[in-house]
mmCIF file of the N, C-alpha and C atoms, coordinates in Angstrom:
data_MODEL
# 
_entry.id   MODEL 
# 
loop_
_atom_site.group_PDB 
_atom_site.id 
_atom_site.type_symbol 
_atom_site.label_atom_id 
_atom_site.label_alt_id 
_atom_site.label_comp_id 
_atom_site.label_asym_id 
_atom_site.label_entity_id 
_atom_site.label_seq_id 
_atom_site.pdbx_PDB_ins_code 
_atom_site.Cartn_x 
_atom_site.Cartn_y 
_atom_site.Cartn_z 
_atom_site.occupancy 
_atom_site.B_iso_or_equiv 
_atom_site.pdbx_formal_charge 
_atom_site.auth_seq_id 
_atom_site.auth_comp_id 
_atom_site.auth_asym_id 
_atom_site.auth_atom_id 
_atom_site.pdbx_PDB_model_num 
ATOM 1   N N  . MET A 1 1  ? -14.063 -1.442  6.360  1.00 0.00 ? 1  MET A N  1 
ATOM 2   C CA . MET A 1 1  ? -15.129 -1.759  7.277  1.00 0.00 ? 1  MET A CA 1 
ATOM 3   C C  . MET A 1 1  ? -15.278 -3.279  7.339  1.00 0.00 ? 1  MET A C  1 
ATOM 4   N N  . CYS A 1 2  ? -15.467 -3.779  8.530  1.00 0.00 ? 2  CYS A N  1 
ATOM 5   C CA . CYS A 1 2  ? -15.630 -5.214  8.724  1.00 0.00 ? 2  CYS A CA 1 
ATOM 6   C C  . CYS A 1 2  ? -17.095 -5.552  8.935  1.00 0.00 ? 2  CYS A C  1 
ATOM 7   N N  . LYS A 1 3  ? -17.460 -6.720  8.505  1.00 0.00 ? 3  LYS A N  1 
ATOM 8   C CA . LYS A 1 3  ? -18.813 -7.207  8.737  1.00 0.00 ? 3  LYS A CA 1 
ATOM 9   C C  . LYS A 1 3  ? -18.867 -7.804  10.139 1.00 0.00 ? 3  LYS A C  1 
ATOM 10  N N  . THR A 1 4  ? -19.895 -7.448  10.890 1.00 0.00 ? 4  THR A N  1 
ATOM 11  C CA . THR A 1 4  ? -20.074 -7.986  12.230 1.00 0.00 ? 4  THR A CA 1 
ATOM 12  C C  . THR A 1 4  ? -20.569 -9.417  12.136 1.00 0.00 ? 4  THR A C  1 
ATOM 13  N N  . VAL A 1 5  ? -19.971 -10.278 12.936 1.00 0.00 ? 5  VAL A N  1 
ATOM 14  C CA . VAL A 1 5  ? -20.371 -11.689 12.989 1.00 0.00 ? 5  VAL A CA 1 
ATOM 15  C C  . VAL A 1 5  ? -20.755 -11.989 14.430 1.00 0.00 ? 5  VAL A C  1 
ATOM 16  N N  . SER A 1 6  ? -21.908 -12.582 14.621 1.00 0.00 ? 6  SER A N  1 
ATOM 17  C CA . SER A 1 6  ? -22.376 -12.936 15.960 1.00 0.00 ? 6  SER A CA 1 
ATOM 18  C C  . SER A 1 6  ? -22.106 -14.405 16.226 1.00 0.00 ? 6  SER A C  1 
ATOM 19  N N  . ARG A 1 7  ? -21.661 -14.696 17.421 1.00 0.00 ? 7  ARG A N  1 
ATOM 20  C CA . ARG A 1 7  ? -21.432 -16.074 17.845 1.00 0.00 ? 7  ARG A CA 1 
ATOM 21  C C  . ARG A 1 7  ? -21.921 -16.216 19.277 1.00 0.00 ? 7  ARG A C  1 
ATOM 22  N N  . THR A 1 8  ? -22.433 -17.377 19.606 1.00 0.00 ? 8  THR A N  1 
ATOM 23  C CA . THR A 1 8  ? -22.806 -17.677 20.980 1.00 0.00 ? 8  THR A CA 1 
ATOM 24  C C  . THR A 1 8  ? -21.609 -18.349 21.646 1.00 0.00 ? 8  THR A C  1 
ATOM 25  N N  . LEU A 1 9  ? -21.234 -17.805 22.808 1.00 0.00 ? 9  LEU A N  1 
ATOM 26  C CA . LEU A 1 9  ? -20.080 -18.334 23.532 1.00 0.00 ? 9  LEU A CA 1 
ATOM 27  C C  . LEU A 1 9  ? -20.546 -18.983 24.827 1.00 0.00 ? 9  LEU A C  1 
ATOM 28  N N  . SER A 1 10 ? -19.822 -19.998 25.233 1.00 0.00 ? 10 SER A N  1 
ATOM 29  C CA . SER A 1 10 ? -20.096 -20.620 26.531 1.00 0.00 ? 10 SER A CA 1 
ATOM 30  C C  . SER A 1 10 ? -19.603 -19.670 27.633 1.00 0.00 ? 10 SER A C  1 
ATOM 31  N N  . PRO A 1 11 ? -20.087 -19.832 28.843 1.00 0.00 ? 11 PRO A N  1 
ATOM 32  C CA . PRO A 1 11 ? -19.591 -18.991 29.942 1.00 0.00 ? 11 PRO A CA 1 
ATOM 33  C C  . PRO A 1 11 ? -18.069 -19.072 30.116 1.00 0.00 ? 11 PRO A C  1 
ATOM 34  N N  . ASP A 1 12 ? -17.500 -20.252 29.896 1.00 0.00 ? 12 ASP A N  1 
ATOM 35  C CA . ASP A 1 12 ? -16.045 -20.403 29.990 1.00 0.00 ? 12 ASP A CA 1 
ATOM 36  C C  . ASP A 1 12 ? -15.337 -19.574 28.917 1.00 0.00 ? 12 ASP A C  1 
ATOM 37  N N  . GLN A 1 13 ? -15.884 -19.593 27.712 1.00 0.00 ? 13 GLN A N  1 
ATOM 38  C CA . GLN A 1 13 ? -15.291 -18.818 26.624 1.00 0.00 ? 13 GLN A CA 1 
ATOM 39  C C  . GLN A 1 13 ? -15.375 -17.322 26.919 1.00 0.00 ? 13 GLN A C  1 
ATOM 40  N N  . VAL A 1 14 ? -16.516 -16.891 27.429 1.00 0.00 ? 14 VAL A N  1 
ATOM 41  C CA . VAL A 1 14 ? -16.669 -15.472 27.772 1.00 0.00 ? 14 VAL A CA 1 
ATOM 42  C C  . VAL A 1 14 ? -15.599 -15.064 28.775 1.00 0.00 ? 14 VAL A C  1 
ATOM 43  N N  . ALA A 1 15 ? -15.407 -15.888 29.789 1.00 0.00 ? 15 ALA A N  1 
ATOM 44  C CA . ALA A 1 15 ? -14.381 -15.590 30.796 1.00 0.00 ? 15 ALA A CA 1 
ATOM 45  C C  . ALA A 1 15 ? -12.988 -15.563 30.167 1.00 0.00 ? 15 ALA A C  1 
ATOM 46  N N  . ASP A 1 16 ? -12.707 -16.519 29.297 1.00 0.00 ? 16 ASP A N  1 
ATOM 47  C CA . ASP A 1 16 ? -11.390 -16.592 28.662 1.00 0.00 ? 16 ASP A CA 1 
ATOM 48  C C  . ASP A 1 16 ? -11.122 -15.410 27.746 1.00 0.00 ? 16 ASP A C  1 
ATOM 49  N N  . TYR A 1 17 ? -12.160 -14.932 27.044 1.00 0.00 ? 17 TYR A N  1 
ATOM 50  C CA . TYR A 1 17 ? -11.987 -13.900 26.016 1.00 0.00 ? 17 TYR A CA 1 
ATOM 51  C C  . TYR A 1 17 ? -12.308 -12.492 26.492 1.00 0.00 ? 17 TYR A C  1 
ATOM 52  N N  . ARG A 1 18 ? -12.775 -12.347 27.720 1.00 0.00 ? 18 ARG A N  1 
ATOM 53  C CA . ARG A 1 18 ? -13.190 -11.033 28.237 1.00 0.00 ? 18 ARG A CA 1 
ATOM 54  C C  . ARG A 1 18 ? -12.089 -9.992  28.046 1.00 0.00 ? 18 ARG A C  1 
ATOM 55  N N  . GLU A 1 19 ? -10.856 -10.348 28.364 1.00 0.00 ? 19 GLU A N  1 
ATOM 56  C CA . GLU A 1 19 ? -9.742  -9.395  28.224 1.00 0.00 ? 19 GLU A CA 1 
ATOM 57  C C  . GLU A 1 19 ? -9.523  -9.020  26.754 1.00 0.00 ? 19 GLU A C  1 
ATOM 58  N N  . TRP A 1 20 ? -9.673  -9.967  25.844 1.00 0.00 ? 20 TRP A N  1 
ATOM 59  C CA . TRP A 1 20 ? -9.541  -9.663  24.411 1.00 0.00 ? 20 TRP A CA 1 
ATOM 60  C C  . TRP A 1 20 ? -10.590 -8.644  23.985 1.00 0.00 ? 20 TRP A C  1 
ATOM 61  N N  . PHE A 1 21 ? -11.831 -8.852  24.449 1.00 0.00 ? 21 PHE A N  1 
ATOM 62  C CA . PHE A 1 21 ? -12.907 -7.929  24.091 1.00 0.00 ? 21 PHE A CA 1 
ATOM 63  C C  . PHE A 1 21 ? -12.620 -6.533  24.628 1.00 0.00 ? 21 PHE A C  1 
ATOM 64  N N  . ALA A 1 22 ? -12.144 -6.465  25.849 1.00 0.00 ? 22 ALA A N  1 
ATOM 65  C CA . ALA A 1 22 ? -11.808 -5.163  26.447 1.00 0.00 ? 22 ALA A CA 1 
ATOM 66  C C  . ALA A 1 22 ? -10.662 -4.505  25.687 1.00 0.00 ? 22 ALA A C  1 
ATOM 67  N N  . ASN A 1 23 ? -9.673  -5.291  25.296 1.00 0.00 ? 23 ASN A N  1 
ATOM 68  C CA . ASN A 1 23 ? -8.541  -4.745  24.531 1.00 0.00 ? 23 ASN A CA 1 
ATOM 69  C C  . ASN A 1 23 ? -8.996  -4.217  23.172 1.00 0.00 ? 23 ASN A C  1 
ATOM 70  N N  . GLU A 1 24 ? -9.935  -4.922  22.537 1.00 0.00 ? 24 GLU A N  1 
ATOM 71  C CA . GLU A 1 24 ? -10.434 -4.476  21.234 1.00 0.00 ? 24 GLU A CA 1 
ATOM 72  C C  . GLU A 1 24 ? -11.166 -3.149  21.379 1.00 0.00 ? 24 GLU A C  1 
ATOM 73  N N  . ARG A 1 25 ? -11.973 -3.013  22.423 1.00 0.00 ? 25 ARG A N  1 
ATOM 74  C CA . ARG A 1 25 ? -12.677 -1.743  22.665 1.00 0.00 ? 25 ARG A CA 1 
ATOM 75  C C  . ARG A 1 25 ? -11.687 -0.621  22.936 1.00 0.00 ? 25 ARG A C  1 
ATOM 76  N N  . ARG A 1 26 ? -10.661 -0.901  23.732 1.00 0.00 ? 26 ARG A N  1 
ATOM 77  C CA . ARG A 1 26 ? -9.637  0.112   24.043 1.00 0.00 ? 26 ARG A CA 1 
ATOM 78  C C  . ARG A 1 26 ? -8.885  0.509   22.784 1.00 0.00 ? 26 ARG A C  1 
ATOM 79  N N  . LEU A 1 27 ? -8.541  -0.456  21.942 1.00 0.00 ? 27 LEU A N  1 
ATOM 80  C CA . LEU A 1 27 ? -7.856  -0.166  20.682 1.00 0.00 ? 27 LEU A CA 1 
ATOM 81  C C  . LEU A 1 27 ? -8.726  0.722   19.795 1.00 0.00 ? 27 LEU A C  1 
ATOM 82  N N  . ARG A 1 28 ? -10.008 0.398   19.687 1.00 0.00 ? 28 ARG A N  1 
ATOM 83  C CA . ARG A 1 28 ? -10.925 1.207   18.879 1.00 0.00 ? 28 ARG A CA 1 
ATOM 84  C C  . ARG A 1 28 ? -10.991 2.640   19.407 1.00 0.00 ? 28 ARG A C  1 
ATOM 85  N N  . ASP A 1 29 ? -11.063 2.791   20.738 1.00 0.00 ? 29 ASP A N  1 
ATOM 86  C CA . ASP A 1 29 ? -11.084 4.128   21.340 1.00 0.00 ? 29 ASP A CA 1 
ATOM 87  C C  . ASP A 1 29 ? -9.795  4.896   21.040 1.00 0.00 ? 29 ASP A C  1 
ATOM 88  N N  . LEU A 1 30 ? -8.665  4.209   21.120 1.00 0.00 ? 30 LEU A N  1 
ATOM 89  C CA . LEU A 1 30 ? -7.381  4.859   20.851 1.00 0.00 ? 30 LEU A CA 1 
ATOM 90  C C  . LEU A 1 30 ? -7.257  5.290   19.391 1.00 0.00 ? 30 LEU A C  1 
ATOM 91  N N  . VAL A 1 31 ? -7.740  4.466   18.485 1.00 0.00 ? 31 VAL A N  1 
ATOM 92  C CA . VAL A 1 31 ? -7.704  4.819   17.062 1.00 0.00 ? 31 VAL A CA 1 
ATOM 93  C C  . VAL A 1 31 ? -8.570  6.045   16.807 1.00 0.00 ? 31 VAL A C  1 
ATOM 94  N N  . HIS A 1 32 ? -9.748  6.102   17.408 1.00 0.00 ? 32 HIS A N  1 
ATOM 95  C CA . HIS A 1 32 ? -10.612 7.273   17.239 1.00 0.00 ? 32 HIS A CA 1 
ATOM 96  C C  . HIS A 1 32 ? -9.945  8.521   17.799 1.00 0.00 ? 32 HIS A C  1 
ATOM 97  N N  . GLU A 1 33 ? -9.285  8.391   18.937 1.00 0.00 ? 33 GLU A N  1 
ATOM 98  C CA . GLU A 1 33 ? -8.574  9.531   19.523 1.00 0.00 ? 33 GLU A CA 1 
ATOM 99  C C  . GLU A 1 33 ? -7.429  9.982   18.611 1.00 0.00 ? 33 GLU A C  1 
ATOM 100 N N  . LEU A 1 34 ? -6.698  9.046   18.049 1.00 0.00 ? 34 LEU A N  1 
ATOM 101 C CA . LEU A 1 34 ? -5.618  9.390   17.118 1.00 0.00 ? 34 LEU A CA 1 
ATOM 102 C C  . LEU A 1 34 ? -6.166  10.110  15.897 1.00 0.00 ? 34 LEU A C  1 
ATOM 103 N N  . GLU A 1 35 ? -7.292  9.646   15.370 1.00 0.00 ? 35 GLU A N  1 
ATOM 104 C CA . GLU A 1 35 ? -7.917  10.318  14.228 1.00 0.00 ? 35 GLU A CA 1 
ATOM 105 C C  . GLU A 1 35 ? -8.306  11.744  14.593 1.00 0.00 ? 35 GLU A C  1 
ATOM 106 N N  . ARG A 1 36 ? -8.901  11.933  15.770 1.00 0.00 ? 36 ARG A N  1 
ATOM 107 C CA . ARG A 1 36 ? -9.312  13.266  16.219 1.00 0.00 ? 36 ARG A CA 1 
ATOM 108 C C  . ARG A 1 36 ? -8.099  14.188  16.373 1.00 0.00 ? 36 ARG A C  1 
ATOM 109 N N  . LEU A 1 37 ? -7.044  13.677  16.994 1.00 0.00 ? 37 LEU A N  1 
ATOM 110 C CA . LEU A 1 37 ? -5.839  14.479  17.174 1.00 0.00 ? 37 LEU A CA 1 
ATOM 111 C C  . LEU A 1 37 ? -5.184  14.822  15.839 1.00 0.00 ? 37 LEU A C  1 
ATOM 112 N N  . SER A 1 38 ? -5.168  13.879  14.927 1.00 0.00 ? 38 SER A N  1 
ATOM 113 C CA . SER A 1 38 ? -4.576  14.121  13.605 1.00 0.00 ? 38 SER A CA 1 
ATOM 114 C C  . SER A 1 38 ? -5.316  15.242  12.884 1.00 0.00 ? 38 SER A C  1 
ATOM 115 N N  . LEU A 1 39 ? -6.652  15.203  12.940 1.00 0.00 ? 39 LEU A N  1 
ATOM 116 C CA . LEU A 1 39 ? -7.433  16.262  12.304 1.00 0.00 ? 39 LEU A CA 1 
ATOM 117 C C  . LEU A 1 39 ? -7.176  17.615  12.965 1.00 0.00 ? 39 LEU A C  1 
ATOM 118 N N  . SER A 1 40 ? -7.024  17.626  14.271 1.00 0.00 ? 40 SER A N  1 
ATOM 119 C CA . SER A 1 40 ? -6.734  18.879  14.977 1.00 0.00 ? 40 SER A CA 1 
ATOM 120 C C  . SER A 1 40 ? -5.405  19.459  14.535 1.00 0.00 ? 40 SER A C  1 
ATOM 121 N N  . VAL A 1 41 ? -4.403  18.609  14.381 1.00 0.00 ? 41 VAL A N  1 
ATOM 122 C CA . VAL A 1 41 ? -3.083  19.067  13.938 1.00 0.00 ? 41 VAL A CA 1 
ATOM 123 C C  . VAL A 1 41 ? -3.172  19.640  12.534 1.00 0.00 ? 41 VAL A C  1 
ATOM 124 N N  . ILE A 1 42 ? -3.864  18.952  11.655 1.00 0.00 ? 42 ILE A N  1 
ATOM 125 C CA . ILE A 1 42 ? -3.997  19.417  10.262 1.00 0.00 ? 42 ILE A CA 1 
ATOM 126 C C  . ILE A 1 42 ? -4.740  20.746  10.217 1.00 0.00 ? 42 ILE A C  1 
ATOM 127 N N  . GLU A 1 43 ? -5.834  20.847  10.982 1.00 0.00 ? 43 GLU A N  1 
ATOM 128 C CA . GLU A 1 43 ? -6.607  22.081  10.988 1.00 0.00 ? 43 GLU A CA 1 
ATOM 129 C C  . GLU A 1 43 ? -5.820  23.247  11.573 1.00 0.00 ? 43 GLU A C  1 
ATOM 130 N N  . ALA A 1 44 ? -4.937  22.989  12.519 1.00 0.00 ? 44 ALA A N  1 
ATOM 131 C CA . ALA A 1 44 ? -4.138  24.043  13.141 1.00 0.00 ? 44 ALA A CA 1 
ATOM 132 C C  . ALA A 1 44 ? -2.940  24.457  12.284 1.00 0.00 ? 44 ALA A C  1 
ATOM 133 N N  . ASP A 1 45 ? -2.575  23.654  11.320 1.00 0.00 ? 45 ASP A N  1 
ATOM 134 C CA . ASP A 1 45 ? -1.428  23.950  10.455 1.00 0.00 ? 45 ASP A CA 1 
ATOM 135 C C  . ASP A 1 45 ? -1.786  25.114  9.529  1.00 0.00 ? 45 ASP A C  1 
ATOM 136 N N  . PRO A 1 46 ? -1.011  26.201  9.587  1.00 0.00 ? 46 PRO A N  1 
ATOM 137 C CA . PRO A 1 46 ? -1.329  27.359  8.743  1.00 0.00 ? 46 PRO A CA 1 
ATOM 138 C C  . PRO A 1 46 ? -1.231  27.064  7.242  1.00 0.00 ? 46 PRO A C  1 
ATOM 139 N N  . ARG A 1 47 ? -0.586  25.986  6.867  1.00 0.00 ? 47 ARG A N  1 
ATOM 140 C CA . ARG A 1 47 ? -0.468  25.631  5.450  1.00 0.00 ? 47 ARG A CA 1 
ATOM 141 C C  . ARG A 1 47 ? -1.718  24.951  4.911  1.00 0.00 ? 47 ARG A C  1 
ATOM 142 N N  . THR A 1 48 ? -2.614  24.546  5.803  1.00 0.00 ? 48 THR A N  1 
ATOM 143 C CA . THR A 1 48 ? -3.842  23.884  5.375  1.00 0.00 ? 48 THR A CA 1 
ATOM 144 C C  . THR A 1 48 ? -4.769  24.911  4.722  1.00 0.00 ? 48 THR A C  1 
ATOM 145 N N  . PRO A 1 49 ? -5.138  24.672  3.473  1.00 0.00 ? 49 PRO A N  1 
ATOM 146 C CA . PRO A 1 49 ? -6.070  25.612  2.813  1.00 0.00 ? 49 PRO A CA 1 
ATOM 147 C C  . PRO A 1 49 ? -7.392  25.705  3.568  1.00 0.00 ? 49 PRO A C  1 
ATOM 148 N N  . ARG A 1 50 ? -7.911  26.905  3.657  1.00 0.00 ? 50 ARG A N  1 
ATOM 149 C CA . ARG A 1 50 ? -9.171  27.153  4.369  1.00 0.00 ? 50 ARG A CA 1 
ATOM 150 C C  . ARG A 1 50 ? -10.331 27.107  3.401  1.00 0.00 ? 50 ARG A C  1 
ATOM 151 N N  . ARG A 1 51 ? -11.421 26.542  3.862  1.00 0.00 ? 51 ARG A N  1 
ATOM 152 C CA . ARG A 1 51 ? -12.647 26.519  3.044  1.00 0.00 ? 51 ARG A CA 1 
ATOM 153 C C  . ARG A 1 51 ? -13.284 27.882  3.078  1.00 0.00 ? 51 ARG A C  1 
ATOM 154 N N  . ARG A 1 52 ? -13.934 28.215  2.007  1.00 0.00 ? 52 ARG A N  1 
ATOM 155 C CA . ARG A 1 52 ? -14.642 29.502  1.957  1.00 0.00 ? 52 ARG A CA 1 
ATOM 156 C C  . ARG A 1 52 ? -16.079 29.329  2.268  1.00 0.00 ? 52 ARG A C  1 
# 
């Protein structure tokens, strides 16, 4: 887990970094989707022990 750090950016910086911010959000979404899919695969595997 990372610690959140806040910074004030100039309007020019916001414009320059907007794509980076969007890419970071997309990456986070993709990682969450991969985690969800991985759990689905494990749960569907008949070798996975079932909880009682």
